[in-house]
N, C-alpha and C positions, 0 to 999 in steps of 0.2 A: 514379424507378424504382419500379414497383409489383410486379414479379415477376421471375423468373429469366430469362425470355426477353428482357426489356428490358435486363437487365444483360449478357446474352450479346451482344446486338446492340451495346451501347455499348462493352464492354471486349474482346470477342472470346472465343474458347474457352479461351485460356490454355495453359499447358504442364503436362504431367504431372510429378510429382516425380522428381528424378534419383536420389535414394537415400532409404531409410527411416532416420529418425533417432529415437533414443530419448533424450529429455531429462528423463526422470523423476528421475534422480539429481541434476540441476542445479536442480530445482524443489522440493527437499525443504522449503523454507521457505514455500512457498505454502499458504495456508489458504483455506477457503471463506469465512470471515468476514474482514472487514477489521480485523484486530487491531492494525495499526500505529497506528491512531487511538487505541486504548485505551492503547497503550504511551506515546504522546506525551502523552496526558491524565494518566497516572500521573506521568510525569516533571515535567510542568508543576505538578501539584498538590504534588509533593514539594519542588520549588524554592520555591514560594510558602509552603509550610508552614515550611521551614527559614528563609526570610527573616523571617517573622513571629515565629518562636521567638527568633531572634537579636535582633530589634528589641525584643521583650518583655524579654529578658535585659538589654539595654542600659538600658532604662528603670528596671529594678530597682536597677541599680548607681548611678544618678544620684540 
């Protein structure tokens, strides 16, 4: 498909919407940036940091 006419030929005209829906209140957590990757990165970094701190503490006791 290179243009709208080809898409219309392939899929047809489609149907108009039955009702207008406002989902803005359901999408309050959506952001322009993909911050979920930053959150996962921070969590992984924290887990690794805690793991190494515990490992270091065990070596001092021995």
